[in-house]
PAZAPA-4460 file (N, C-alpha, C; in steps of 0.05 Angstrom, whole numbers, plus 32768, in hexadecimal, padded with zeros to 4 digits):
% residues 197
    n_x    n_y    n_z   ca_x   ca_y   ca_z    c_x    c_y    c_z   seq   type   mol
   8011   7FEC   8002   8001   8004   8000   8010   8016   8002     1      X     A
   8023   8018   8017   803D   8032   8015   8044   8033   7FF8     2      X     A
   8049   801F   7FE8   8059   8022   7FD0   8045   8030   7FBE     3      X     A
   8027   8027   7FBF   8018   8033   7FAB   8013   8052   7FAB     4      X     A
   8010   8054   7FCB   8011   8078   7FCA   8029   8081   7FC3     5      X     A
   8044   8077   7FC8   805B   8081   7FC1   805D   8088   7FA2     6      X     A
   8052   8074   7F93   804F   8078   7F77   803C   808C   7F6D     7      X     A
   8027   808F   7F79   800E   809D   7F73   801C   80BD   7F76     8      X     A
   8029   80C6   7F88   8032   80E1   7F8D   8044   80E6   7F77     9      X     A
   8039   8100   7F6D   804B   810D   7F4E   8068   811A   7F5E    10      X     A
   8077   8117   7F49   8090   8123   7F52   8094   813D   7F4C    11      X     A
   809F   814C   7F5B   80A5   816B   7F5A   80B1   8170   7F3E    12      X     A
   80AD   8189   7F30   80C4   818A   7F1B   80D5   819E   7F25    13      X     A
   80F0   8190   7F24   8109   81A2   7F2E   810E   81B4   7F17    14      X     A
   8107   81BB   7F01   810B   81D4   7EEC   8100   81EC   7EFA    15      X     A
   80EE   81EC   7F07   80DB   8200   7F15   80F3   8209   7F25    16      X     A
   8102   81FE   7F3D   8117   8205   7F4A   8131   8213   7F38    17      X     A
   813B   8203   7F26   814F   820A   7F12   814D   821F   7EFE    18      X     A
   8136   8223   7EFA   8134   823C   7EE7   812E   8256   7EF4    19      X     A
   8123   8257   7F17   8122   826E   7F1C   813C   8276   7F2B    20      X     A
   8150   8262   7F30   8168   8269   7F3B   817D   826F   7F28    21      X     A
   8177   8263   7F0B   818B   826F   7EF4   817A   8291   7EF1    22      X     A
   8162   8294   7EE8   8155   82A7   7EE3   8159   82C1   7EF4    23      X     A
   8157   82BD   7F0B   815B   82D0   7F25   8175   82DB   7F1F    24      X     A
   818A   82C9   7F22   81A8   82D0   7F22   81AC   82DC   7F06    25      X     A
   81A4   82D2   7EF3   81AC   82DF   7EDD   81A3   82FC   7ED1    26      X     A
   8186   82FE   7EE0   8180   831B   7EDB   818F   8331   7EEF    27      X     A
   8193   8325   7F01   81A7   833B   7F18   81C2   8344   7F09    28      X     A
   81D3   832C   7F03   81E8   8330   7EF4   81EA   833D   7EDB    29      X     A
   81D1   8336   7ECE   81CF   8346   7EB4   81C7   8363   7EB2    30      X     A
   81B4   836E   7ECA   81B0   838B   7ED1   81CD   8394   7ED5    31      X     A
   81E1   838B   7EDF   81FD   8394   7EE6   820A   8396   7EC2    32      X     A
   8204   8383   7EB3   8213   8382   7E9B   8209   8394   7E86    33      X     A
   81EE   8398   7E8C   81DF   83AC   7E7B   81E7   83CA   7E82    34      X     A
   81F5   83CE   7E9A   81F7   83E7   7EA1   81E3   83F5   7EB4    35      X     A
   81CD   83E4   7EB6   81B7   83F2   7EC5   81B9   83F4   7EE1    36      X     A
   81C6   83E4   7EF0   81D2   83E0   7F13   81EF   83E8   7F0B    37      X     A
   81FA   83F1   7F1E   8219   83F9   7F1E   8228   83DE   7F23    38      X     A
   823E   83DE   7F1A   824E   83C9   7F1C   825C   83C2   7F39    39      X     A
   8251   83D4   7F4D   8254   83C9   7F68   8242   83B4   7F76    40      X     A
   822A   83B3   7F5F   821F   839E   7F68   8224   8382   7F69    41      X     A
   823B   8383   7F5A   8243   8363   7F59   824A   8358   7F7A    42      X     A
   824F   8369   7F8A   8254   835C   7FAB   8238   8353   7FB5    43      X     A
   8221   835C   7FA5   8208   834F   7FAD   8203   8334   7F9F    44      X     A
   8208   8337   7F86   8207   831D   7F72   821B   8304   7F7A    45      X     A
   8233   8309   7F85   8242   82F2   7F8D   8236   82E1   7FA0    46      X     A
   822C   82E4   7FB3   821C   82D3   7FC9   8204   82C9   7FBA    47      X     A
   81F5   82D6   7FAB   81E3   82C8   7FA2   81E7   82B6   7F8A    48      X     A
   81FC   82C0   7F7A   8202   82AE   7F6B   8212   8290   7F6D    49      X     A
   8220   8293   7F87   822A   827C   7F90   8215   826A   7F9F    50      X     A
   8204   8275   7FB1   81EF   825C   7FBC   81D7   825E   7FA9    51      X     A
   81CD   826E   7F9A   81AE   826D   7F94   81B2   8264   7F71    52      X     A
   81C4   8274   7F64   81C6   826F   7F46   81DA   8253   7F47    53      X     A
   81EA   8254   7F5B   81FD   823C   7F5C   81F4   8224   7F69    54      X     A
   81FA   821F   7F7F   81F2   8205   7F92   81D3   81FE   7F8E    55      X     A
   81C3   8212   7F8C   81AA   8204   7F8A   81A0   81FE   7F72    56      X     A
   81AB   820B   7F5B   81A8   8206   7F3F   81B2   81E7   7F3F    57      X     A
   81C8   81E1   7F48   81D2   81C8   7F49   81C8   81B7   7F53    58      X     A
   81B9   81B7   7F70   81A7   81A4   7F75   8190   81A3   7F69    59      X     A
   8189   81B3   7F59   8169   81B0   7F44   8176   8199   7F32    60      X     A
   818F   81A0   7F27   8199   818F   7F11   8199   8172   7F1B    61      X     A
   81A7   816F   7F34   81A8   8155   7F42   818B   8146   7F44    62      X     A
   817E   8155   7F47   815C   814E   7F4C   8150   814A   7F2F    63      X     A
   8159   8156   7F1D   8153   8154   7EFB   8161   8134   7EF5    64      X     A
   8178   812E   7EFC   8183   8111   7EF7   8170   80FD   7F05    65      X     A
   8166   8100   7F20   815A   80F0   7F2C   8141   80EB   7F20    66      X     A
   8139   80FF   7F0E   811B   80F8   7EFD   811F   80EB   7EE4    67      X     A
   813D   80EB   7EDC   8142   80E2   7EC0   8144   80F7   7EAF    68      X     A
   8147   810F   7EB2   8147   8122   7EA1   8165   812F   7E99    69      X     A
   8171   8123   7E89   818D   8120   7E7C   8191   8141   7E73    70      X     A
   817F   8152   7E66   817A   8168   7E63   817C   817D   7E7B    71      X     A
   816C   817C   7E8A   816B   818A   7EA0   8183   8185   7EB9    72      X     A
   8189   8171   7EB5   81A2   8168   7EC8   81B6   8178   7EBE    73      X     A
   81B9   8175   7EA4   81D4   8183   7E98   81D4   81A3   7E9B    74      X     A
   81BF   81A7   7E94   81BB   81C8   7E94   81BF   81D5   7EB5    75      X     A
   81B0   81CB   7EC1   81B4   81D4   7EDD   81CD   81D0   7EEC    76      X     A
   81D3   81B9   7EEB   81F0   81B8   7EF3   8205   81C4   7EE6    77      X     A
   81FF   81C4   7ECD   821A   81D8   7EC3   8215   81F9   7EC5    78      X     A
   81FC   8203   7EC1   81FB   821D   7ECB   8202   8224   7EE6    79      X     A
   81F8   820E   7EF9   81F8   8215   7F10   8217   8219   7F1C    80      X     A
   8226   8206   7F0A   8246   8204   7F11   8250   8223   7F04    81      X     A
   8245   822D   7EF1   824C   823F   7EE3   8250   825B   7EF6    82      X     A
   8238   825E   7F07   8231   826D   7F16   8247   8266   7F31    83      X     A
   8250   8251   7F38   825E   824F   7F51   8279   8257   7F47    84      X     A
   8282   8253   7F2C   829A   825A   7F1F   829C   827E   7F1C    85      X     A
   828C   8288   7F18   8289   82A1   7F15   828F   82B2   7F2F    86      X     A
   827B   82A3   7F44   8278   82B1   7F5F   8299   82AB   7F6A    87      X     A
   829E   8297   7F68   82BE   8292   7F73   82D5   829D   7F65    88      X     A
   82D4   82A5   7F4A   82E2   82B3   7F3B   82E4   82CC   7F47    89      X     A
   82D2   82DE   7F4B   82D0   82F5   7F53   82D3   82F9   7F6D    90      X     A
   82CC   82EA   7F80   82D0   82EC   7F9B   82F2   82E5   7FA1    91      X     A
   82FE   82D6   7F98   8318   82C9   7F96   8327   82E2   7F8E    92      X     A
   831D   82EA   7F77   832D   8301   7F65   832F   831E   7F79    93      X     A
   8316   8326   7F83   8310   833D   7F95   8324   8333   7FB0    94      X     A
   8326   831B   7FB5   8335   8319   7FCE   8356   8318   7FC8    95      X     A
   8360   831A   7FB3   837B   8314   7FA2   8384   82F5   7FA6    96      X     A
   836F   82E9   7FAC   8379   82CC   7FAE   8382   82C3   7F92    97      X     A
   8376   82CF   7F7E   8374   82C9   7F61   8380   82E2   7F55    98      X     A
   8392   82DE   7F46   839F   82FB   7F3D   838D   82FA   7F1A    99      X     A
   837C   830A   7F1B   836B   830A   7F04   836F   8320   7EEC   100      X     A
   838C   8331   7EF5   838F   8348   7EDF   8392   8340   7EC7   101      X     A
   83A0   832E   7EC4   83A3   8323   7EA2   8391   830B   7E9D   102      X     A
   8377   830A   7EAA   8364   82F6   7EA3   834F   82FB   7E95   103      X     A
   834B   8316   7E8C   8337   831D   7E79   8333   8310   7E5E   104      X     A
   8346   8309   7E50   833D   82FA   7E39   833A   82DC   7E3D   105      X     A
   8341   82D2   7E52   833C   82B7   7E5D   8318   82B9   7E5E   106      X     A
   831B   82CA   7E72   82F8   82C8   7E7E   82E6   82CF   7E63   107      X     A
   82EE   82DE   7E51   82DC   82E5   7E3C   82D9   82CD   7E29   108      X     A
   82EF   82C1   7E28   82EE   82A5   7E1A   82DF   828F   7E26   109      X     A
   82E1   828D   7E3F   82CE   827C   7E50   82B4   8282   7E4B   110      X     A
   82A9   829F   7E45   8292   82A6   7E47   8286   829D   7E2A   111      X     A
   8297   8297   7E15   8295   8291   7DF7   828F   8271   7DF7   112      X     A
   829A   8267   7E0E   829D   824A   7E0C   8284   8241   7E19   113      X     A
   827B   8251   7E2C   825E   824B   7E3A   8248   8252   7E25   114      X     A
   8250   8262   7E12   823E   8268   7DF4   8236   8253   7DE9   115      X     A
   8250   8242   7DE3   824E   822A   7DD3   823D   8215   7DE0   116      X     A
   8248   8216   7DF7   8235   81FB   7E06   8219   8202   7E06   117      X     A
   8215   821A   7E09   81F7   8223   7E0C   81EA   8220   7DF3   118      X     A
   81F7   8222   7DD9   81F3   821E   7DBF   81E6   8205   7DBA   119      X     A
   81FB   81F5   7DCA   81F0   81D7   7DC1   81DC   81CD   7DD0   120      X     A
   81D9   81DC   7DE7   81C5   81D9   7DF9   81A9   81DE   7DF0   121      X     A
   81AA   81F3   7DE2   8190   8203   7DD3   8189   81ED   7DBF   122      X     A
   819B   81DC   7DB1   8193   81CC   7D9E   817B   81B7   7DAC   123      X     A
   8185   81AF   7DC6   8173   819B   7DD0   815B   81A8   7DD7   124      X     A
   8155   81C0   7DDA   8135   81CF   7DE2   8122   81CF   7DC8   125      X     A
   812E   81C1   7DB6   811B   81C4   7DA1   8104   81AE   7D9E   126      X     A
   8108   819B   7DB4   80F4   8185   7DBB   80E5   818D   7DD3   127      X     A
   80F2   81A5   7DDC   80E3   81B0   7DFD   80CE   81C5   7DF9   128      X     A
   80C2   81CD   7E11   80AB   81E2   7E09   80C2   8200   7E01   129      X     A
   80B4   820C   7DF5   80BA   8225   7DE8   80C9   8237   7DF6   130      X     A
   80BE   823C   7E11   80CF   8251   7E26   80ED   8245   7E2A   131      X     A
   80F3   8229   7E27   810A   8224   7E2D   811D   8229   7E14   132      X     A
   810F   8224   7DF6   811F   822B   7DE2   8125   824D   7DE2   133      X     A
   810F   8263   7DF1   8116   827A   7DF0   8130   8282   7E07   134      X     A
   8132   826D   7E1B   8141   8272   7E2D   8164   826D   7E23   135      X     A
   815F   825B   7E13   817C   824E   7E0F   8186   8261   7DF6   136      X     A
   816F   8265   7DEA   8179   827A   7DCB   8182   8293   7DD8   137      X     A
   8178   829F   7DE9   8183   82B6   7DF7   819C   82B9   7E04   138      X     A
   81A0   829F   7E12   81B5   82A1   7E21   81CB   8299   7E12   139      X     A
   81CD   8285   7DFE   81E4   8283   7DED   81EF   82A0   7DDE   140      X     A
   81D8   82AF   7DDA   81E2   82C9   7DC8   81EB   82DA   7DDF   141      X     A
   81E1   82D9   7DFA   81EB   82E7   7E0F   8208   82E6   7E12   142      X     A
   820F   82C8   7E17   822B   82C6   7E1F   823E   82CE   7E06   143      X     A
   823A   82CB   7DED   8249   82D6   7DD8   824D   82F4   7DD6   144      X     A
   8234   8304   7DDA   8239   831B   7DDE   824A   8325   7DF3   145      X     A
   8247   8318   7E0D   825A   831D   7E21   8277   831E   7E1C   146      X     A
   8278   8302   7E11   8294   82FE   7E0B   829F   830F   7DF4   147      X     A
   8295   8314   7DE3   829E   8322   7DCC   829E   8340   7DD4   148      X     A
   828F   8349   7DE8   828F   8368   7DF0   82A3   8362   7DFF   149      X     A
   82AE   8351   7E11   82C6   8355   7E20   82E0   834D   7E16   150      X     A
   82E0   8340   7E02   82FE   8340   7DF1   8301   8354   7DE2   151      X     A
   82EB   8363   7DD5   82EF   837D   7DC2   82ED   8396   7DC8   152      X     A
   82DE   8393   7DEC   82E7   83AB   7DF9   82D0   83BC   7DF4   153      X     A
   82B6   83B1   7DE5   82A1   83C1   7DD8   828E   83BB   7DF0   154      X     A
   828C   83D7   7DFB   8274   83D7   7E13   825D   83D4   7E07   155      X     A
   8254   83D9   7DF1   8239   83DC   7DE3   8230   83BF   7DE1   156      X     A
   8244   83AC   7DDA   823F   838F   7DD3   8233   837F   7DF1   157      X     A
   824E   8387   7E09   824A   837C   7E22   822A   8388   7E2E   158      X     A
   8224   839F   7E25   820C   83AA   7E32   81F4   839B   7E25   159      X     A
   81F6   8396   7E09   81DC   838C   7DFC   81E0   836C   7E07   160      X     A
   81F9   8360   7E0C   81F9   8346   7E1B   81E6   8344   7E38   161      X     A
   81EC   835C   7E45   81DD   8363   7E5B   81C3   8364   7E59   162      X     A
   81B5   8371   7E45   819D   8373   7E40   8190   8357   7E38   163      X     A
   819B   834E   7E23   8191   8337   7E20   8190   831C   7E38   164      X     A
   81A4   831F   7E4C   81A5   8314   7E5E   818D   8313   7E70   165      X     A
   8186   832E   7E73   816E   8335   7E83   8155   8327   7E77   166      X     A
   8155   8328   7E5F   8138   831D   7E51   813D   8300   7E54   167      X     A
   8157   82F2   7E52   815A   82DA   7E58   8151   82CF   7E77   168      X     A
   815D   82DC   7E89   8157   82D7   7EA3   813C   82D8   7EA6   169      X     A
   812C   82EB   7E99   8110   82F1   7E9C   80F8   82DD   7E92   170      X     A
   8103   82CC   7E7E   80F6   82BA   7E74   80FA   82A4   7E81   171      X     A
   8110   82A3   7E8E   8115   8287   7EA1   8107   8289   7EB8   172      X     A
   8100   82A2   7EC6   80F4   82A6   7EE1   80D4   82A9   7ED7   173      X     A
   80C7   82AD   7EBE   80AC   82A8   7EBA   80A9   8289   7EB7   174      X     A
   80BE   827C   7EA9   80B8   8261   7EA4   80B5   824E   7EC2   175      X     A
   80C9   8255   7ECF   80C4   824C   7EEF   80A9   8250   7EF9   176      X     A
   809E   826C   7EF5   8086   8272   7F03   8071   8266   7EEF   177      X     A
   8073   8260   7EDB   805D   8254   7ECC   8060   8231   7ED7   178      X     A
   8074   8223   7EDA   8079   8208   7EE7   8069   820A   7F00   179      X     A
   806E   821C   7F13   8065   821B   7F2E   8047   821F   7F29   180      X     A
   8040   8235   7F1C   801F   823A   7F1F   8014   8221   7F12   181      X     A
   801E   8216   7EF9   800C   8203   7EEE   8009   81E9   7F00   182      X     A
   8027   81DF   7F0C   8020   81D3   7F1E   8010   81D4   7F36   183      X     A
   800E   81E7   7F42   7FFF   81EE   7F5B   7FE2   81ED   7F55   184      X     A
   7FDD   81F8   7F3B   7FBE   81F6   7F32   7FB9   81DA   7F24   185      X     A
   7FCA   81C8   7F1E   7FC7   81B4   7F16   7FBA   81B7   7EF6   186      X     A
   7FC3   81CE   7EE6   7FB5   81D1   7ECC   7FC9   81E4   7EC1   187      X     A
   7FC6   81E4   7EA8   7FD9   81FC   7E9B   7FCC   821B   7E9E   188      X     A
   7FD9   8227   7EAF   7FCD   8242   7EB4   7FE0   8256   7EA2   189      X     A
   7FF8   8251   7EA4   800B   8265   7E93   8016   8252   7E80   190      X     A
   801A   825C   7E62   8025   8247   7E52   8046   8250   7E51   191      X     A
   8050   8235   7E4E   806B   8236   7E45   8073   822B   7E28   192      X     A
   8059   8229   7E18   8061   822A   7DFE   805F   8207   7DF5   193      X     A
   805A   8200   7DE0   8059   81E6   7DDA   8074   81D6   7DDA   194      X     A
   8078   81BF   7DDA   808E   81B0   7DD2   8091   81B0   7DB3   195      X     A
   80B2   81AE   7DB0   80B8   81AD   7D95   80AE   8195   7D84   196      X     A
   80B3   8191   7D6E   80A5   8179   7D62   80BB   8161   7D60   197      X     A
***
């Protein structure tokens, strides 16, 4: 009997957690990248990036693995690790534990590589709800804009990456909101778009 009850209980969708962790952190950093919030705001982003964007998103990825979602596991663990890397990079650099004085090129190349990874993850979204397609489309372009802007010193390109990052993060936050709302009401209240063919 206990086994039947256990099987009848629906499983929570870890994507709701992973998407809000990603989206909220992305919007905050992107506001700085777009020049809307002063760069001193990075001091606020770092702990959020480490705990919420990083560790909690990794937890969401582990939960995705438990429900057999390869895409969700790869995405949330990877982007969670990105946020931990970003937070540690700036924190250790700020403490002078790492000398980042000549690291600008490598950091921007890293952003371009994250763009490549996100581009291949975007291909996977062609079979997923349209909201995820938009998140990954705007994200890989954001990474490329930030990397190119940093490498060339073109602030307008970096700011464009910041603005697109705000859009990306906002779509992720909306998608999390839709998953939570639809799950709570047990019906499709907010659309996330049809699955790809």
